[in-house]
N, C-alpha and C positions, 0 to 999 in steps of 0.2 A: 578476553572474556566478555567485555562489554559489547563487542561486535556480534558475538554469537547470541547474546541475550537480546540484542536489538533485532537481529534477524528472526529469532524465534517469535518475538512479540509481533513484528510486522507480518510474518507468515501466517500467524494465527488470525490476526485482524483481517488479512486479505481473504483467508478461507471463509471467515464468517460473513464478510461482505459479499463474496462470490456466491455463497449459499443463498443469501437473502435475495440477491439479484436474479439467480436462476429460479428461485421460487416464484418470483413475480411474472415469469414468462408463462405463456399459455401451455397447457399440457401437451398440445400437439406441435410445439415449437421444434423446428428442425435443428440438426447439428450445427448449421451455420449460425443460426440465431444464438445458440448456446455459446459457441466459440466467440462470437462478437461480444456477448455479455462478459465472458471471462477476460477478453482482451481489454475491454473498457475498464474493468476493475483493476487489472494489472497495470494499465497505463496510469490510472489515477494514483495507485499506490507507489509506483516508481516516481511520479512527480512529487508526491508528498514526502517520500523518503529523501529525495534529492534536496528538497527545501529544508528538511530537518538537518541533513548533513551539512548543507551550506551554512545554516545558522550556527551549527556547532563549530565549524571552521572559523567563522567570523568571531564567535564568542571566545574562542581560544586565542585568536590573534590580536584582538583589541582589548586593552585593559578596561575593566568596568562593564563589559558586555556579558560576562559569565554569571551575573547575579540572578 
């Protein structure tokens, strides 16, 4: 259940950041520029999610880190 909730939260955050990133592009931006913006946001979110997951693994493995 926690995994599904985490996925939902990160998916919503990713969509919001992607929407903001695409809004900053010029109106005449081509599809390549839009796809690059989406890929940049996705890459950042994957990195962030990896750090969160790593922290949770470490916190569950080491006593006193889960505080």
